[in-house]
Chimera marker file (.cmm) of the C-alpha trace (Angstrom):
<marker_set name="trace">
<marker id="1" x="0.000" y="0.000" z="0.000" r="1" g="1" b="0" radius="0.5"/>
<marker id="2" x="1.416" y="3.398" z="-0.983" r="1" g="1" b="0" radius="0.5"/>
<marker id="3" x="1.065" y="6.290" z="1.427" r="1" g="1" b="0" radius="0.5"/>
<marker id="4" x="0.054" y="9.683" z="0.109" r="1" g="1" b="0" radius="0.5"/>
<marker id="5" x="2.963" y="12.035" z="0.512" r="1" g="1" b="0" radius="0.5"/>
<marker id="6" x="1.153" y="15.210" z="-0.452" r="1" g="1" b="0" radius="0.5"/>
<marker id="7" x="-2.154" y="14.952" z="1.422" r="1" g="1" b="0" radius="0.5"/>
<marker id="8" x="-2.491" y="18.701" z="1.855" r="1" g="1" b="0" radius="0.5"/>
<marker id="9" x="-2.605" y="19.246" z="-1.905" r="1" g="1" b="0" radius="0.5"/>
<marker id="10" x="-5.120" y="16.405" z="-2.385" r="1" g="1" b="0" radius="0.5"/>
<marker id="11" x="-7.332" y="17.770" z="0.398" r="1" g="1" b="0" radius="0.5"/>
<marker id="12" x="-7.337" y="21.308" z="-1.040" r="1" g="1" b="0" radius="0.5"/>
<marker id="13" x="-8.209" y="19.989" z="-4.498" r="1" g="1" b="0" radius="0.5"/>
<marker id="14" x="-11.076" y="17.894" z="-3.133" r="1" g="1" b="0" radius="0.5"/>
<marker id="15" x="-12.412" y="20.821" z="-1.125" r="1" g="1" b="0" radius="0.5"/>
<marker id="16" x="-12.238" y="23.114" z="-4.155" r="1" g="1" b="0" radius="0.5"/>
<marker id="17" x="-14.120" y="20.574" z="-6.278" r="1" g="1" b="0" radius="0.5"/>
<marker id="18" x="-16.793" y="20.200" z="-3.594" r="1" g="1" b="0" radius="0.5"/>
<marker id="19" x="-17.118" y="23.964" z="-3.214" r="1" g="1" b="0" radius="0.5"/>
<marker id="20" x="-17.464" y="24.474" z="-6.968" r="1" g="1" b="0" radius="0.5"/>
<marker id="21" x="-20.150" y="21.805" z="-7.190" r="1" g="1" b="0" radius="0.5"/>
<marker id="22" x="-22.055" y="23.311" z="-4.267" r="1" g="1" b="0" radius="0.5"/>
<marker id="23" x="-21.877" y="26.792" z="-5.799" r="1" g="1" b="0" radius="0.5"/>
<marker id="24" x="-23.161" y="25.475" z="-9.120" r="1" g="1" b="0" radius="0.5"/>
<marker id="25" x="-26.016" y="23.688" z="-7.375" r="1" g="1" b="0" radius="0.5"/>
<marker id="26" x="-27.004" y="26.808" z="-5.425" r="1" g="1" b="0" radius="0.5"/>
<marker id="27" x="-26.839" y="28.903" z="-8.589" r="1" g="1" b="0" radius="0.5"/>
<marker id="28" x="-29.156" y="26.447" z="-10.376" r="1" g="1" b="0" radius="0.5"/>
<marker id="29" x="-31.616" y="26.427" z="-7.476" r="1" g="1" b="0" radius="0.5"/>
<marker id="30" x="-31.659" y="30.235" z="-7.375" r="1" g="1" b="0" radius="0.5"/>
<marker id="31" x="-32.367" y="30.322" z="-11.110" r="1" g="1" b="0" radius="0.5"/>
<marker id="32" x="-35.278" y="27.899" z="-10.777" r="1" g="1" b="0" radius="0.5"/>
<marker id="33" x="-36.745" y="29.905" z="-7.898" r="1" g="1" b="0" radius="0.5"/>
<marker id="34" x="-36.461" y="33.100" z="-9.934" r="1" g="1" b="0" radius="0.5"/>
<marker id="35" x="-38.278" y="31.492" z="-12.872" r="1" g="1" b="0" radius="0.5"/>
<marker id="36" x="-40.952" y="30.109" z="-10.545" r="1" g="1" b="0" radius="0.5"/>
<marker id="37" x="-41.526" y="33.561" z="-9.050" r="1" g="1" b="0" radius="0.5"/>
<marker id="38" x="-41.775" y="35.092" z="-12.523" r="1" g="1" b="0" radius="0.5"/>
<marker id="39" x="-44.326" y="32.515" z="-13.690" r="1" g="1" b="0" radius="0.5"/>
<marker id="40" x="-46.410" y="33.001" z="-10.543" r="1" g="1" b="0" radius="0.5"/>
<marker id="41" x="-46.457" y="36.772" z="-11.058" r="1" g="1" b="0" radius="0.5"/>
<marker id="42" x="-47.562" y="36.327" z="-14.673" r="1" g="1" b="0" radius="0.5"/>
<marker id="43" x="-50.324" y="33.924" z="-13.684" r="1" g="1" b="0" radius="0.5"/>
<marker id="44" x="-51.697" y="36.190" z="-10.969" r="1" g="1" b="0" radius="0.5"/>
<marker id="45" x="-51.506" y="39.237" z="-13.263" r="1" g="1" b="0" radius="0.5"/>
<marker id="46" x="-53.612" y="37.480" z="-15.909" r="1" g="1" b="0" radius="0.5"/>
<marker id="47" x="-56.261" y="36.492" z="-13.411" r="1" g="1" b="0" radius="0.5"/>
<marker id="48" x="-58.868" y="39.239" z="-13.201" r="1" g="1" b="0" radius="0.5"/>
<marker id="49" x="-60.692" y="39.692" z="-9.902" r="1" g="1" b="0" radius="0.5"/>
<marker id="50" x="-64.024" y="37.889" z="-9.972" r="1" g="1" b="0" radius="0.5"/>
<marker id="51" x="-67.015" y="40.191" z="-9.846" r="1" g="1" b="0" radius="0.5"/>
<marker id="52" x="-70.213" y="38.793" z="-8.444" r="1" g="1" b="0" radius="0.5"/>
<marker id="53" x="-73.120" y="40.457" z="-10.206" r="1" g="1" b="0" radius="0.5"/>
<marker id="54" x="-75.856" y="38.960" z="-8.082" r="1" g="1" b="0" radius="0.5"/>
<marker id="55" x="-75.589" y="38.249" z="-4.422" r="1" g="1" b="0" radius="0.5"/>
<marker id="56" x="-77.443" y="35.100" z="-3.531" r="1" g="1" b="0" radius="0.5"/>
<marker id="57" x="-79.281" y="35.151" z="-0.245" r="1" g="1" b="0" radius="0.5"/>
<marker id="58" x="-80.965" y="32.347" z="1.639" r="1" g="1" b="0" radius="0.5"/>
<marker id="59" x="-84.396" y="33.703" z="0.660" r="1" g="1" b="0" radius="0.5"/>
<marker id="60" x="-83.475" y="33.872" z="-3.014" r="1" g="1" b="0" radius="0.5"/>
<marker id="61" x="-82.266" y="30.277" z="-2.995" r="1" g="1" b="0" radius="0.5"/>
<marker id="62" x="-85.614" y="28.995" z="-1.756" r="1" g="1" b="0" radius="0.5"/>
<marker id="63" x="-87.734" y="30.890" z="-4.258" r="1" g="1" b="0" radius="0.5"/>
<marker id="64" x="-88.539" y="28.842" z="-7.344" r="1" g="1" b="0" radius="0.5"/>
<link id1="1" id2="2" r="1" g="1" b="0" radius="0.2"/>
<link id1="2" id2="3" r="1" g="1" b="0" radius="0.2"/>
<link id1="3" id2="4" r="1" g="1" b="0" radius="0.2"/>
<link id1="4" id2="5" r="1" g="1" b="0" radius="0.2"/>
<link id1="5" id2="6" r="1" g="1" b="0" radius="0.2"/>
<link id1="6" id2="7" r="1" g="1" b="0" radius="0.2"/>
<link id1="7" id2="8" r="1" g="1" b="0" radius="0.2"/>
<link id1="8" id2="9" r="1" g="1" b="0" radius="0.2"/>
<link id1="9" id2="10" r="1" g="1" b="0" radius="0.2"/>
<link id1="10" id2="11" r="1" g="1" b="0" radius="0.2"/>
<link id1="11" id2="12" r="1" g="1" b="0" radius="0.2"/>
<link id1="12" id2="13" r="1" g="1" b="0" radius="0.2"/>
<link id1="13" id2="14" r="1" g="1" b="0" radius="0.2"/>
<link id1="14" id2="15" r="1" g="1" b="0" radius="0.2"/>
<link id1="15" id2="16" r="1" g="1" b="0" radius="0.2"/>
<link id1="16" id2="17" r="1" g="1" b="0" radius="0.2"/>
<link id1="17" id2="18" r="1" g="1" b="0" radius="0.2"/>
<link id1="18" id2="19" r="1" g="1" b="0" radius="0.2"/>
<link id1="19" id2="20" r="1" g="1" b="0" radius="0.2"/>
<link id1="20" id2="21" r="1" g="1" b="0" radius="0.2"/>
<link id1="21" id2="22" r="1" g="1" b="0" radius="0.2"/>
<link id1="22" id2="23" r="1" g="1" b="0" radius="0.2"/>
<link id1="23" id2="24" r="1" g="1" b="0" radius="0.2"/>
<link id1="24" id2="25" r="1" g="1" b="0" radius="0.2"/>
<link id1="25" id2="26" r="1" g="1" b="0" radius="0.2"/>
<link id1="26" id2="27" r="1" g="1" b="0" radius="0.2"/>
<link id1="27" id2="28" r="1" g="1" b="0" radius="0.2"/>
<link id1="28" id2="29" r="1" g="1" b="0" radius="0.2"/>
<link id1="29" id2="30" r="1" g="1" b="0" radius="0.2"/>
<link id1="30" id2="31" r="1" g="1" b="0" radius="0.2"/>
<link id1="31" id2="32" r="1" g="1" b="0" radius="0.2"/>
<link id1="32" id2="33" r="1" g="1" b="0" radius="0.2"/>
<link id1="33" id2="34" r="1" g="1" b="0" radius="0.2"/>
<link id1="34" id2="35" r="1" g="1" b="0" radius="0.2"/>
<link id1="35" id2="36" r="1" g="1" b="0" radius="0.2"/>
<link id1="36" id2="37" r="1" g="1" b="0" radius="0.2"/>
<link id1="37" id2="38" r="1" g="1" b="0" radius="0.2"/>
<link id1="38" id2="39" r="1" g="1" b="0" radius="0.2"/>
<link id1="39" id2="40" r="1" g="1" b="0" radius="0.2"/>
<link id1="40" id2="41" r="1" g="1" b="0" radius="0.2"/>
<link id1="41" id2="42" r="1" g="1" b="0" radius="0.2"/>
<link id1="42" id2="43" r="1" g="1" b="0" radius="0.2"/>
<link id1="43" id2="44" r="1" g="1" b="0" radius="0.2"/>
<link id1="44" id2="45" r="1" g="1" b="0" radius="0.2"/>
<link id1="45" id2="46" r="1" g="1" b="0" radius="0.2"/>
<link id1="46" id2="47" r="1" g="1" b="0" radius="0.2"/>
<link id1="47" id2="48" r="1" g="1" b="0" radius="0.2"/>
<link id1="48" id2="49" r="1" g="1" b="0" radius="0.2"/>
<link id1="49" id2="50" r="1" g="1" b="0" radius="0.2"/>
<link id1="50" id2="51" r="1" g="1" b="0" radius="0.2"/>
<link id1="51" id2="52" r="1" g="1" b="0" radius="0.2"/>
<link id1="52" id2="53" r="1" g="1" b="0" radius="0.2"/>
<link id1="53" id2="54" r="1" g="1" b="0" radius="0.2"/>
<link id1="54" id2="55" r="1" g="1" b="0" radius="0.2"/>
<link id1="55" id2="56" r="1" g="1" b="0" radius="0.2"/>
<link id1="56" id2="57" r="1" g="1" b="0" radius="0.2"/>
<link id1="57" id2="58" r="1" g="1" b="0" radius="0.2"/>
<link id1="58" id2="59" r="1" g="1" b="0" radius="0.2"/>
<link id1="59" id2="60" r="1" g="1" b="0" radius="0.2"/>
<link id1="60" id2="61" r="1" g="1" b="0" radius="0.2"/>
<link id1="61" id2="62" r="1" g="1" b="0" radius="0.2"/>
<link id1="62" id2="63" r="1" g="1" b="0" radius="0.2"/>
<link id1="63" id2="64" r="1" g="1" b="0" radius="0.2"/>
</marker_set>
């Protein structure tokens, strides 16, 4: 079995690779959340408030 003679260099490289992957993942998640927020705003902007022309009362429901 061969011992690693330069473990500090290997450790720094592994940490850098892990950090880069984590940053890429967070960037992707932020992008998806931004798109989700944009789609939600567009959907709520298109939806007009519902206007009820006639108010239904209990007496009106019983009248035939």
